[in-house]
FIRO-966767 format. One record per residue (C-alpha): chain; residue number from 1; residue in three letters; x, y, z. Coordinates in Angstrom, 3 decimals. Example, Ala and Ser with C-alpha at 12.3 -4.5 7.8 and 13.67 -1.06 7.14 Angstrom:
REM FIRO-966767
R, A, 1, ALA, 12.300, -4.500, 7.800
R, A, 2, SER, 13.670, -1.060, 7.140
***
This chain:
REM FIRO-966767
R, A, 1, MET, 87.683, 161.786, -88.446
R, A, 2, SER, 91.180, 163.323, -87.961
R, A, 3, PRO, 94.270, 161.141, -88.278
R, A, 4, ALA, 95.078, 161.705, -84.573
R, A, 5, ARG, 91.603, 160.565, -83.372
R, A, 6, ASN, 91.770, 157.600, -85.696
R, A, 7, ARG, 95.140, 156.599, -84.288
R, A, 8, PHE, 93.981, 156.726, -80.667
R, A, 9, GLY, 90.688, 155.111, -81.576
R, A, 10, ARG, 92.431, 152.071, -83.021
R, A, 11, ARG, 94.649, 151.439, -79.951
R, A, 12, PRO, 91.870, 149.897, -77.757
R, A, 13, LEU, 90.829, 147.801, -80.721
R, A, 14, LEU, 94.352, 146.492, -81.170
R, A, 15, LEU, 94.727, 145.832, -77.443
R, A, 16, GLY, 91.387, 144.044, -77.457
R, A, 17, GLY, 92.584, 141.874, -80.327
R, A, 18, VAL, 95.755, 140.974, -78.449
R, A, 19, ALA, 93.692, 140.059, -75.362
R, A, 20, LEU, 91.369, 137.930, -77.454
R, A, 21, VAL, 94.307, 136.074, -78.993
R, A, 22, ALA, 95.705, 135.475, -75.490
R, A, 23, VAL, 92.372, 134.085, -74.280
R, A, 24, ILE, 92.103, 131.788, -77.290
R, A, 25, ALA, 95.669, 130.601, -76.732
R, A, 26, ALA, 94.924, 129.884, -73.076
R, A, 27, VAL, 91.802, 127.929, -73.972
R, A, 28, ALA, 93.690, 126.003, -76.627
R, A, 29, ALA, 96.405, 125.164, -74.134
R, A, 30, ALA, 93.872, 123.788, -71.686
R, A, 31, LEU, 91.578, 122.019, -74.139
R, A, 32, ALA, 92.878, 119.831, -76.931
R, A, 33, PHE, 90.375, 119.106, -79.727
R, A, 34, ASN, 90.504, 116.261, -82.175
R, A, 35, ARG, 88.894, 116.063, -85.585
R, A, 36, SER, 85.577, 114.799, -84.206
R, A, 37, GLY, 85.297, 117.853, -81.965
R, A, 38, ASP, 86.061, 115.955, -78.766
R, A, 39, VAL, 87.749, 117.575, -75.791
R, A, 40, SER, 90.650, 116.381, -73.670
R, A, 41, ASN, 91.816, 118.467, -70.720
R, A, 42, ALA, 94.871, 116.891, -69.104
R, A, 43, GLU, 94.841, 119.415, -66.246
R, A, 44, VAL, 91.758, 117.904, -64.593
R, A, 45, GLU, 92.739, 115.737, -61.635
R, A, 46, PHE, 92.434, 111.957, -61.947
R, A, 47, GLN, 92.651, 109.743, -58.853
R, A, 48, PRO, 93.690, 106.149, -59.623
R, A, 49, GLU, 92.430, 103.473, -57.261
R, A, 50, PRO, 93.705, 99.985, -56.440
R, A, 51, THR, 91.865, 97.112, -58.049
R, A, 52, PRO, 88.987, 96.342, -55.662
R, A, 53, ALA, 89.116, 93.145, -53.664
R, A, 54, ALA, 87.037, 90.377, -55.134
R, A, 55, VAL, 83.775, 89.433, -53.490
R, A, 56, ALA, 84.204, 85.871, -52.319
R, A, 57, THR, 81.831, 83.418, -53.920
R, A, 58, PRO, 79.670, 81.989, -51.132
R, A, 59, GLU, 80.395, 78.335, -50.454
R, A, 60, GLU, 77.553, 75.935, -49.816
R, A, 61, ALA, 78.307, 73.776, -46.806
R, A, 62, PRO, 77.167, 70.160, -47.238
R, A, 63, ARG, 74.074, 69.194, -45.236
R, A, 64, ARG, 73.676, 72.674, -43.837
R, A, 65, ARG, 70.740, 74.932, -44.525
R, A, 66, VAL, 71.436, 78.635, -44.754
R, A, 67, LYS, 68.615, 80.334, -42.888
R, A, 68, ARG, 69.288, 83.824, -44.204
R, A, 69, ASP, 71.260, 85.400, -47.014
R, A, 70, ASP, 72.664, 88.752, -45.885
R, A, 71, PHE, 73.945, 89.765, -49.323
R, A, 72, THR, 72.388, 92.948, -50.705
R, A, 73, TRP, 72.379, 94.533, -54.145
R, A, 74, ALA, 70.574, 97.521, -52.704
R, A, 75, HIS, 70.574, 100.040, -55.545
R, A, 76, TYR, 70.449, 100.369, -59.291
R, A, 77, GLY, 74.122, 100.177, -60.265
R, A, 78, TYR, 75.048, 98.126, -57.141
R, A, 79, SER, 76.908, 100.890, -55.264
R, A, 80, ARG, 75.637, 104.362, -54.406
R, A, 81, ASP, 78.179, 105.917, -56.778
R, A, 82, ARG, 76.429, 103.917, -59.565
R, A, 83, ARG, 79.607, 102.332, -60.941
R, A, 84, HIS, 77.774, 99.157, -62.033
R, A, 85, HIS, 80.742, 97.054, -60.933
R, A, 86, PHE, 80.584, 93.844, -58.881
R, A, 87, PRO, 84.070, 92.296, -58.385
R, A, 88, ALA, 83.279, 88.561, -58.349
R, A, 89, PRO, 85.751, 86.830, -60.723
R, A, 90, ASP, 84.314, 83.345, -60.128
R, A, 91, ILE, 81.017, 84.393, -61.732
R, A, 92, ARG, 81.735, 83.987, -65.418
R, A, 93, PRO, 80.425, 82.127, -68.489
R, A, 94, PRO, 79.500, 79.499, -69.421
R, A, 95, PHE, 76.207, 79.468, -67.514
R, A, 96, ARG, 73.318, 77.084, -67.076
R, A, 97, ARG, 69.737, 78.196, -66.508
R, A, 98, VAL, 68.493, 77.533, -62.948
R, A, 99, TRP, 65.022, 79.074, -63.167
R, A, 100, ASP, 63.087, 81.730, -65.048
R, A, 101, PHE, 60.213, 84.097, -64.316
R, A, 102, ARG, 58.151, 84.991, -67.381
R, A, 103, SER, 55.436, 87.540, -67.991
R, A, 104, ASN, 53.947, 89.553, -70.845
R, A, 105, LEU, 54.889, 92.974, -69.463
R, A, 106, LEU, 58.011, 95.037, -70.028
R, A, 107, MET, 60.810, 94.818, -67.453
R, A, 108, GLU, 62.965, 97.818, -68.240
R, A, 109, PHE, 65.159, 97.692, -65.126
R, A, 110, SER, 66.978, 94.906, -63.346
R, A, 111, PRO, 65.874, 94.017, -59.798
R, A, 112, VAL, 67.548, 94.794, -56.498
R, A, 113, MET, 68.241, 92.178, -53.851
R, A, 114, GLY, 68.125, 91.725, -50.091
R, A, 115, GLN, 67.644, 88.853, -47.615
R, A, 116, GLY, 67.684, 86.259, -50.378
R, A, 117, ARG, 64.899, 87.986, -52.310
R, A, 118, LEU, 64.699, 89.839, -55.610
R, A, 119, TYR, 62.548, 92.974, -55.851
R, A, 120, LEU, 61.472, 93.615, -59.436
R, A, 121, LEU, 59.409, 96.576, -60.683
R, A, 122, ARG, 57.541, 96.008, -63.936
R, A, 123, ASN, 56.416, 98.654, -66.418
R, A, 124, ASN, 52.808, 98.568, -65.150
R, A, 125, ALA, 54.036, 99.640, -61.677
R, A, 126, SER, 53.641, 96.171, -60.177
R, A, 127, LEU, 56.325, 95.255, -57.657
R, A, 128, TYR, 57.167, 91.542, -57.520
R, A, 129, THR, 59.217, 89.802, -54.857
R, A, 130, LEU, 60.809, 86.489, -55.813
R, A, 131, SER, 62.926, 83.924, -54.028
R, A, 132, SER, 66.455, 84.172, -55.414
R, A, 133, ARG, 66.857, 80.428, -54.925
R, A, 134, THR, 63.713, 79.189, -56.721
R, A, 135, GLY, 62.221, 82.155, -58.594
R, A, 136, LYS, 58.913, 81.650, -56.778
R, A, 137, VAL, 56.752, 84.775, -56.371
R, A, 138, LEU, 56.487, 85.527, -52.642
R, A, 139, TRP, 54.279, 88.614, -52.885
R, A, 140, LYS, 53.302, 91.361, -55.331
R, A, 141, ARG, 51.764, 94.827, -55.093
R, A, 142, LYS, 50.220, 97.174, -57.677
R, A, 143, LEU, 51.560, 100.646, -56.924
R, A, 144, GLY, 50.325, 102.802, -59.801
R, A, 145, ARG, 49.809, 102.942, -63.555
R, A, 146, LEU, 53.350, 103.172, -64.993
R, A, 147, ALA, 56.899, 102.715, -63.720
R, A, 148, ALA, 60.347, 102.985, -65.314
R, A, 149, SER, 62.904, 102.620, -62.536
R, A, 150, ALA, 64.548, 100.134, -60.199
R, A, 151, PRO, 63.582, 99.921, -56.518
R, A, 152, ALA, 66.006, 100.442, -53.631
R, A, 153, TYR, 66.424, 98.156, -50.615
R, A, 154, ALA, 67.511, 99.298, -47.150
R, A, 155, ASP, 66.979, 98.093, -43.582
R, A, 156, GLY, 64.211, 95.646, -44.380
R, A, 157, ARG, 62.310, 98.118, -46.571
R, A, 158, VAL, 61.800, 98.545, -50.310
R, A, 159, TYR, 61.502, 102.054, -51.795
R, A, 160, VAL, 59.856, 102.608, -55.184
R, A, 161, THR, 59.365, 105.629, -57.468
R, A, 162, VAL, 56.266, 105.417, -59.682
R, A, 163, LEU, 56.146, 107.213, -63.040
R, A, 164, GLU, 52.352, 107.688, -62.977
R, A, 165, ARG, 50.102, 106.876, -60.040
R, A, 166, GLY, 47.079, 107.150, -62.358
R, A, 167, LYS, 46.249, 108.200, -65.916
R, A, 168, GLY, 47.271, 111.806, -66.412
R, A, 169, LYS, 48.536, 112.081, -62.843
R, A, 170, GLY, 51.987, 112.593, -61.419
R, A, 171, GLY, 54.106, 109.946, -59.811
R, A, 172, ARG, 54.503, 108.875, -56.235
R, A, 173, VAL, 57.027, 107.334, -53.857
R, A, 174, VAL, 56.171, 104.271, -51.793
R, A, 175, ALA, 57.939, 102.507, -48.923
R, A, 176, LEU, 57.002, 98.880, -48.264
R, A, 177, ARG, 58.024, 96.295, -45.713
R, A, 178, ALA, 60.287, 93.869, -47.540
R, A, 179, ARG, 59.062, 90.842, -45.639
R, A, 180, ASP, 55.421, 90.949, -46.719
R, A, 181, GLY, 54.875, 94.018, -48.915
R, A, 182, LYS, 52.929, 96.001, -46.333
R, A, 183, GLU, 52.753, 99.662, -47.367
R, A, 184, LEU, 54.483, 101.805, -44.736
R, A, 185, TRP, 54.053, 105.218, -46.314
R, A, 186, THR, 53.384, 106.885, -49.657
R, A, 187, GLN, 53.915, 110.406, -50.993
R, A, 188, PRO, 52.275, 111.765, -54.183
R, A, 189, LEU, 54.463, 113.849, -56.500
R, A, 190, ALA, 53.586, 116.935, -58.511
R, A, 191, SER, 55.110, 115.401, -61.652
R, A, 192, ARG, 56.224, 112.034, -62.948
R, A, 193, SER, 59.408, 110.291, -61.810
R, A, 194, GLU, 61.530, 107.589, -63.424
R, A, 195, SER, 64.558, 108.240, -61.218
R, A, 196, SER, 65.652, 105.107, -59.350
R, A, 197, PRO, 65.808, 106.038, -55.643
R, A, 198, LEU, 68.958, 106.192, -53.539
R, A, 199, VAL, 68.845, 105.631, -49.770
R, A, 200, TYR, 71.536, 107.009, -47.474
R, A, 201, GLY, 71.724, 108.624, -44.057
R, A, 202, GLY, 68.046, 108.082, -43.351
R, A, 203, LEU, 67.021, 109.893, -46.554
R, A, 204, VAL, 65.541, 108.770, -49.882
R, A, 205, HIS, 66.842, 110.752, -52.875
R, A, 206, PHE, 65.428, 110.914, -56.429
R, A, 207, GLY, 64.602, 113.336, -59.231
R, A, 208, SER, 61.442, 114.153, -61.174
R, A, 209, GLU, 60.297, 115.448, -64.549
R, A, 210, ASN, 59.597, 118.993, -63.348
R, A, 211, GLY, 63.238, 119.266, -62.272
R, A, 212, THR, 62.652, 118.865, -58.539
R, A, 213, VAL, 65.144, 116.703, -56.670
R, A, 214, TYR, 63.792, 115.376, -53.377
R, A, 215, ALA, 65.230, 114.227, -50.077
R, A, 216, MET, 62.529, 112.421, -48.073
R, A, 217, ARG, 62.910, 110.888, -44.657
R, A, 218, ALA, 63.131, 107.128, -45.059
R, A, 219, ARG, 61.108, 106.429, -41.942
R, A, 220, ASP, 57.973, 108.431, -42.830
R, A, 221, GLY, 58.332, 110.069, -46.270
R, A, 222, ARG, 58.378, 113.626, -44.971
R, A, 223, VAL, 60.283, 115.984, -47.297
R, A, 224, LYS, 63.494, 117.274, -45.711
R, A, 225, TRP, 64.661, 119.395, -48.636
R, A, 226, ARG, 64.059, 120.104, -52.336
R, A, 227, TYR, 66.396, 121.302, -55.050
R, A, 228, LYS, 65.240, 122.791, -58.362
R, A, 229, ALA, 67.400, 121.672, -61.289
R, A, 230, SER, 67.749, 123.211, -64.740
R, A, 231, GLY, 65.347, 120.725, -66.338
R, A, 232, ALA, 63.800, 117.292, -65.981
R, A, 233, VAL, 65.875, 114.868, -63.892
R, A, 234, LYS, 65.187, 111.495, -65.500
R, A, 235, GLY, 68.180, 109.453, -64.400
R, A, 236, ALA, 69.143, 108.301, -60.930
R, A, 237, LEU, 71.330, 110.308, -58.575
R, A, 238, ALA, 74.853, 109.135, -57.713
R, A, 239, LEU, 76.431, 109.699, -54.295
R, A, 240, ASP, 80.100, 110.146, -53.462
R, A, 241, SER, 81.917, 111.964, -50.645
R, A, 242, GLY, 78.787, 113.643, -49.320
R, A, 243, LYS, 77.654, 114.991, -52.681
R, A, 244, LEU, 74.834, 113.969, -55.033
R, A, 245, TYR, 75.526, 114.082, -58.771
R, A, 246, PHE, 72.964, 114.047, -61.578
R, A, 247, GLY, 72.296, 115.286, -65.079
R, A, 248, ALA, 69.257, 117.207, -66.266
R, A, 249, TYR, 67.451, 118.148, -69.420
R, A, 250, GLY, 68.788, 121.513, -70.451
R, A, 251, GLY, 72.327, 120.187, -70.791
R, A, 252, LYS, 73.528, 120.676, -67.217
R, A, 253, VAL, 75.204, 118.427, -64.658
R, A, 254, HIS, 74.647, 119.290, -60.997
R, A, 255, ALA, 76.504, 118.526, -57.781
R, A, 256, ILE, 74.680, 119.274, -54.517
R, A, 257, ARG, 75.236, 118.474, -50.857
R, A, 258, GLN, 73.506, 115.291, -49.748
R, A, 259, SER, 72.736, 116.606, -46.282
R, A, 260, ASP, 70.831, 119.766, -47.212
R, A, 261, GLY, 70.613, 120.043, -51.021
R, A, 262, ARG, 72.780, 123.142, -51.287
R, A, 263, PRO, 74.506, 123.508, -54.681
R, A, 264, VAL, 78.220, 122.772, -55.009
R, A, 265, TRP, 78.689, 123.276, -58.744
R, A, 266, THR, 76.817, 123.200, -62.043
R, A, 267, SER, 78.403, 122.507, -65.431
R, A, 268, THR, 76.753, 123.097, -68.765
R, A, 269, THR, 77.215, 121.963, -72.348
R, A, 270, ARG, 75.047, 124.686, -73.856
R, A, 271, GLY, 76.817, 127.515, -75.603
R, A, 272, LEU, 80.160, 125.728, -75.570
R, A, 273, ARG, 80.530, 125.462, -79.298
R, A, 274, LEU, 84.121, 124.248, -79.215
R, A, 275, GLY, 83.736, 120.497, -79.283
R, A, 276, THR, 80.763, 120.151, -76.910
R, A, 277, GLY, 77.096, 119.714, -77.601
R, A, 278, SER, 73.829, 120.995, -76.233
R, A, 279, GLY, 71.765, 117.866, -75.707
R, A, 280, ASN, 69.982, 116.500, -72.658
R, A, 281, PHE, 71.321, 114.330, -69.859
R, A, 282, TYR, 69.018, 111.316, -69.548
R, A, 283, SER, 71.861, 109.053, -68.445
R, A, 284, THR, 72.560, 108.123, -64.819
R, A, 285, PRO, 76.103, 109.260, -63.915
R, A, 286, ALA, 78.834, 107.097, -62.406
R, A, 287, VAL, 81.384, 108.622, -60.009
R, A, 288, ALA, 84.907, 107.200, -59.828
R, A, 289, TYR, 88.561, 108.299, -59.808
R, A, 290, GLY, 87.593, 111.856, -58.836
R, A, 291, ARG, 85.461, 112.136, -61.975
R, A, 292, VAL, 81.789, 112.123, -62.977
R, A, 293, TYR, 81.013, 110.115, -66.137
R, A, 294, ILE, 77.712, 110.609, -67.955
R, A, 295, GLY, 76.173, 110.210, -71.421
R, A, 296, ASN, 74.203, 112.823, -73.374
R, A, 297, THR, 71.642, 112.795, -76.181
R, A, 298, ASP, 74.089, 114.858, -78.264
R, A, 299, GLY, 75.948, 111.570, -78.806
R, A, 300, LYS, 78.834, 112.256, -76.445
R, A, 301, VAL, 80.140, 110.803, -73.210
R, A, 302, TYR, 81.308, 113.468, -70.734
R, A, 303, SER, 83.821, 113.381, -67.895
R, A, 304, PHE, 83.842, 116.154, -65.274
R, A, 305, SER, 85.887, 116.740, -62.142
R, A, 306, SER, 83.751, 115.588, -59.213
R, A, 307, ALA, 85.290, 118.327, -57.040
R, A, 308, SER, 84.910, 121.345, -59.321
R, A, 309, GLY, 82.745, 120.358, -62.286
R, A, 310, LYS, 85.542, 121.227, -64.702
R, A, 311, LEU, 85.262, 119.409, -68.031
R, A, 312, ALA, 87.943, 116.720, -68.403
R, A, 313, TRP, 87.009, 115.164, -71.741
R, A, 314, THR, 84.255, 114.290, -74.190
R, A, 315, ARG, 84.013, 111.322, -76.531
R, A, 316, SER, 81.697, 111.122, -79.549
R, A, 317, THR, 79.863, 107.825, -80.067
R, A, 318, GLY, 77.900, 108.479, -83.251
R, A, 319, GLY, 74.440, 108.145, -81.674
R, A, 320, TYR, 72.268, 109.142, -78.736
R, A, 321, VAL, 73.688, 108.091, -75.363
R, A, 322, TYR, 70.788, 107.278, -73.057
R, A, 323, ALA, 72.787, 104.606, -71.238
R, A, 324, GLY, 74.556, 105.114, -67.964
R, A, 325, PRO, 78.227, 104.071, -67.886
R, A, 326, ALA, 79.832, 101.240, -65.971
R, A, 327, VAL, 83.251, 102.135, -64.566
R, A, 328, ALA, 85.795, 99.597, -63.350
R, A, 329, THR, 89.380, 98.486, -63.077
R, A, 330, VAL, 89.337, 94.719, -63.479
R, A, 331, PRO, 92.361, 92.496, -62.728
R, A, 332, GLY, 94.789, 92.794, -65.617
R, A, 333, GLY, 93.014, 95.888, -66.925
R, A, 334, GLU, 93.140, 99.665, -66.629
R, A, 335, PRO, 90.541, 102.195, -65.386
R, A, 336, THR, 87.860, 101.986, -68.055
R, A, 337, VAL, 84.433, 103.460, -68.824
R, A, 338, TYR, 82.039, 100.995, -70.499
R, A, 339, ILE, 79.112, 102.460, -72.417
R, A, 340, GLY, 76.960, 101.907, -75.502
R, A, 341, SER, 74.960, 104.212, -77.743
R, A, 342, TYR, 72.227, 104.263, -80.369
R, A, 343, SER, 74.966, 104.032, -82.994
R, A, 344, GLY, 75.028, 100.285, -82.355
R, A, 345, SER, 78.530, 100.352, -80.884
R, A, 346, PHE, 79.731, 99.544, -77.387
R, A, 347, PHE, 82.901, 101.232, -76.144
R, A, 348, GLY, 85.671, 100.679, -73.638
R, A, 349, LEU, 87.097, 104.159, -72.946
R, A, 350, ASP, 90.198, 105.190, -71.028
R, A, 351, ALA, 88.721, 106.673, -67.838
R, A, 352, ARG, 91.504, 109.265, -67.599
R, A, 353, THR, 91.580, 110.598, -71.166
R, A, 354, GLY, 88.475, 109.312, -72.960
R, A, 355, ARG, 90.628, 107.560, -75.546
R, A, 356, VAL, 88.929, 104.536, -77.129
R, A, 357, ARG, 90.577, 101.349, -75.868
R, A, 358, TRP, 88.341, 99.080, -77.951
R, A, 359, THR, 84.985, 99.060, -79.741
R, A, 360, HIS, 82.454, 96.255, -80.161
R, A, 361, ARG, 80.051, 96.538, -83.107
R, A, 362, ALA, 76.769, 95.318, -81.613
R, A, 363, GLY, 74.636, 95.855, -84.718
R, A, 364, GLY, 71.692, 97.272, -82.768
R, A, 365, ARG, 70.739, 100.206, -80.556
R, A, 366, ILE, 72.029, 100.172, -76.982
R, A, 367, SER, 69.793, 102.011, -74.540
R, A, 368, GLY, 70.505, 100.590, -71.078
R, A, 369, ALA, 73.484, 100.630, -68.756
R, A, 370, ALA, 76.188, 97.981, -68.770
R, A, 371, THR, 77.270, 96.019, -65.688
R, A, 372, VAL, 80.701, 94.580, -64.923
R, A, 373, VAL, 80.608, 91.290, -62.999
R, A, 374, GLY, 84.071, 89.904, -62.365
R, A, 375, ASN, 86.074, 90.319, -65.572
R, A, 376, VAL, 83.067, 90.413, -67.912
R, A, 377, VAL, 81.051, 93.472, -68.926
R, A, 378, TYR, 77.423, 92.742, -69.875
R, A, 379, PHE, 75.107, 94.933, -71.936
R, A, 380, ALA, 71.735, 94.488, -73.613
R, A, 381, ASN, 71.166, 95.052, -77.326
R, A, 382, LEU, 67.759, 96.691, -77.749
R, A, 383, GLY, 67.838, 96.250, -81.515
R, A, 384, ARG, 68.540, 92.509, -81.419
R, A, 385, LYS, 66.831, 91.750, -78.070
R, A, 386, GLU, 69.877, 89.959, -76.660
R, A, 387, THR, 72.446, 90.237, -73.881
R, A, 388, VAL, 76.161, 90.170, -74.692
R, A, 389, GLY, 79.135, 89.650, -72.395
R, A, 390, LEU, 82.593, 90.937, -73.332
R, A, 391, ASP, 85.990, 90.443, -71.750
R, A, 392, ALA, 86.308, 93.766, -69.927
R, A, 393, ARG, 90.021, 94.013, -70.741
R, A, 394, ASN, 89.879, 93.730, -74.530
R, A, 395, GLY, 86.240, 93.646, -75.704
R, A, 396, ARG, 86.329, 90.044, -76.916
R, A, 397, LYS, 82.875, 88.423, -76.891
R, A, 398, VAL, 82.592, 85.634, -74.309
R, A, 399, PHE, 78.820, 85.354, -73.811
R, A, 400, ARG, 75.539, 85.728, -75.675
R, A, 401, PHE, 71.987, 85.143, -74.418
R, A, 402, GLY, 68.921, 85.458, -76.626
R, A, 403, TYR, 67.016, 87.757, -74.262
R, A, 404, GLY, 67.661, 91.328, -73.188
R, A, 405, SER, 66.723, 94.901, -74.032
R, A, 406, PHE, 67.748, 97.477, -71.439
R, A, 407, ASN, 69.599, 96.948, -68.128
R, A, 408, PRO, 70.711, 93.334, -68.139
R, A, 409, VAL, 72.288, 91.752, -65.050
R, A, 410, ILE, 72.917, 91.724, -61.322
R, A, 411, SER, 74.676, 89.050, -59.263
R, A, 412, ASP, 74.862, 87.785, -55.685
R, A, 413, GLY, 78.197, 86.009, -56.068
R, A, 414, LYS, 76.445, 82.692, -56.696
R, A, 415, LYS, 74.275, 83.375, -59.735
R, A, 416, VAL, 73.651, 86.006, -62.374
R, A, 417, TYR, 70.097, 87.345, -62.649
R, A, 418, LEU, 69.473, 88.452, -66.223
R, A, 419, THR, 66.560, 90.684, -67.231
R, A, 420, GLY, 65.086, 90.045, -70.665
R, A, 421, TYR, 62.343, 92.121, -72.290
R, A, 422, THR, 59.544, 90.505, -70.262
R, A, 423, SER, 61.389, 87.783, -68.326
R, A, 424, LEU, 63.932, 87.271, -65.569
R, A, 425, PHE, 66.447, 84.408, -65.676
R, A, 426, ALA, 68.688, 82.968, -62.969
R, A, 427, LEU, 71.933, 81.658, -64.458
R, A, 428, GLU, 74.610, 79.695, -62.642
R, A, 429, PRO, 78.230, 79.191, -63.727
R, A, 430, VAL, 78.704, 75.661, -65.030
R, A, 431, SER, 81.894, 75.444, -62.956
R, A, 432, ALA, 79.897, 76.173, -59.791
R, A, 433, ARG, 77.603, 73.238, -60.460
R, A, 434, GLY, 80.616, 70.988, -60.951
R, A, 435, SER, 82.174, 72.301, -57.740
R, A, 436, ARG, 79.017, 71.522, -55.788
R, A, 437, ARG, 78.896, 68.030, -57.273
R, A, 438, SER, 82.540, 67.518, -56.319
R, A, 439, ALA, 81.875, 68.853, -52.821
R, A, 440, GLY, 78.854, 66.583, -52.511
R, A, 441, ALA, 80.828, 63.573, -53.717
R, A, 442, ALA, 83.654, 64.401, -51.309
R, A, 443, SER, 81.151, 64.726, -48.488
R, A, 444, ARG, 79.635, 61.354, -49.361
R, A, 445, ARG, 83.088, 59.761, -49.463
R, A, 446, GLU, 83.929, 61.270, -46.084
R, A, 447, SER, 80.638, 60.024, -44.645
R, A, 448, SER, 81.230, 56.565, -46.077
R, A, 449, ALA, 84.756, 56.478, -44.670
R, A, 450, ALA, 83.465, 57.599, -41.285
R, A, 451, ARG, 80.804, 54.892, -41.285
R, A, 452, SER, 83.411, 52.308, -42.300
R, A, 453, GLY, 85.717, 53.442, -39.503
R, A, 454, ARG, 82.915, 53.234, -36.944
R, A, 455, SER, 82.028, 49.704, -38.128
R, A, 456, LYS, 85.645, 48.514, -37.768
R, A, 457, ARG, 85.929, 49.975, -34.261
R, A, 458, THR, 82.667, 48.317, -33.231
R, A, 459, GLU, 83.862, 44.939, -34.558
R, A, 460, ARG, 87.137, 45.197, -32.606
R, A, 461, ARG, 85.264, 45.983, -29.379
R, A, 462, ARG, 83.033, 42.932, -29.901
R, A, 463, ARG, 86.072, 40.652, -30.340
R, A, 464, ARG, 87.649, 41.952, -27.115
R, A, 465, ARG, 84.487, 41.036, -25.243
***
């Protein structure tokens, strides 16, 4: 090769090197990596929200029967964006046990609630309906062979996804009348499903193991649209601003339009060697502050822009993250993501940056999602079979209950309903019991005073006669 050809031949190589350096510099400017390989991208938009108004604790009027309870905990995670946050500050430890429902079968998911009833799906695909006041079984239905999801409640109906309708068979979706358990419609599925359904706009949404995401008409089960994801969709779908968000096996997070299933964006963790992993998304996402928060089996928690899918941050936990996050801003606190992992640690993370605010060493694997009720965040310790409550602001332990494995609690503003491994417990704040006693005593005093006043008036009338 002549010197001239060699000189001109090297120029593109040098220019290419300069371009590569520029690209690397641009990436480095956008993404900051720490020693654990985590990512923080300050350019991704974050939308702070005011602290949500507290849900008023229902008051029990003396000598007055409440014919119907209109409170609903309609979906897994309480709200359709799956934040797992119920702002009821009066519901806090210590608790007393009001009733319990015991069985010998696994209860992996907490119930949903509507019209004063709890709808609980057990691992053998049996749906139980209990009175929230007494724990009495009102009706039950066997819907298949296996189940691993929570039902959904809407407009007097209960919707259930079944993992297996029979041995070696795919799953199915069932709609039942909430009042008496009458089956209204059923649809068999080509594969299994453990995706807790979401009901909105007359449609029932859920994923399945073959990667198909469905939208079925709530009134008759007819399929309106399907979307094929990158892999199995095990977790539930979250809804916010007209878009459905979910993770899939294959390391991708999807955003699609709720109305017609058309894709909006897809983000991947595969092939991104700088600080990100290539695991599977089993976790159910939570959507808040313009972000999507979701855990991955690569041991990281991810935050994406809900508008664009751009990666905002990752946070390593030291173990598989099957759990879905709870996201909340409690009074006196900051926007925080609450999540546990198989490392045996439970984290409070800065929702904007992913920075660790505090860590609680649980000493056992954490598989299920946490729930924030009032100012307390509850999670179940699968390793120790217990439920723990922490002050959501600082991680200080304020509650422990010797039952619990996966997804622990829901609340109706009067009681907490805690799911153990095979049992369901209704717990009432001790202060609430004292308040009712005080109200009852006050009512009795008022009644006594009224009777005394009536007696004195009657005696005066007699004397005038």
